[in-house]
Phi, psi and omega in degrees: 000320180297322179295323179295315179297320178294320179296317179296315177300318178300316179296319179297317179290325182284323183235065183293338181285350181276353179286127184286142182289147177258163180301140179084008184261150172271131184224159172205158176282151184297335181246019183234150179269339183295139177248140182236157170254125176269112187275171179297337180277005177086000181260161177253139181240126184280143168275113185300330178203173184292330179295321177292318177302313182292343175289341179254321187227148182270339179207184184255016185295336182265011184275127177267132180265127180248157172291161178301323181294316180292319179298319181295336180285344182263115184295148176288141179244340182140208182246152173277136175277165169303148174296134180304138177064017182268326184213167168255149181226159172206165172247157187299324189269358179233125184278034178253146175251137183241145170267138180272113178264186179293154171061032178073026179264133175250138179236119180297132175271118194288341181204163176297322178298318177297317179299317180293317179298320184276325190236007176093170184292341178260025183307325182293338176281352181261009183267130170251145174276118179272121178304137184302328181293343178259345183301320183292344178285340180273162177252127176272124182239196184302139177290164179236156177227191183300337182275352182294138179252119179275124185238023183277135177283152178285342184271025179299138181241157182300318180303323177295317187279344182271014176060043183263009177235158179299320180299319180294318179297320178294322178295318179297320178298317179297318179298318179295322179295318177298320179297323181271358179074026184237146175238009179271157176285000000 
């Protein structure tokens, strides 16, 4: 029995990339630069760019490296959104600045004065350019002004933001209905 345990330990040390990722873990393939979040639903969600990654994590120290074969076994789930209330975003072709709300919802900030009142005099330094190919994954909702009250907790987690709960799915559905001016199912 002792020889088997030593052999297993030896294999783990020799082939650490063969260890399968657990839920809530940051993962990447050994020959790939893309980093993914492995969600509770068993799927992997890509961080579209480093700015989105940095809205959630400060460094890459927690990333587990998997073999290409192990990474391929984990189905793709989509993209990770910016962490709510972490940054302001805009796209190059639209001169609007958006605040990142929960569940991938963007809210247009209606004026520079509102941006300054809500996010400080350096609000323009908090803007990231969101690549247009990722913009359509977000939901555009009601605009905000100086009177808007931000109520997001700092302990927001990716699983919450990836719409992996019934409550999150219902909120996204409600946001889409508000956007379309409809309240029917």
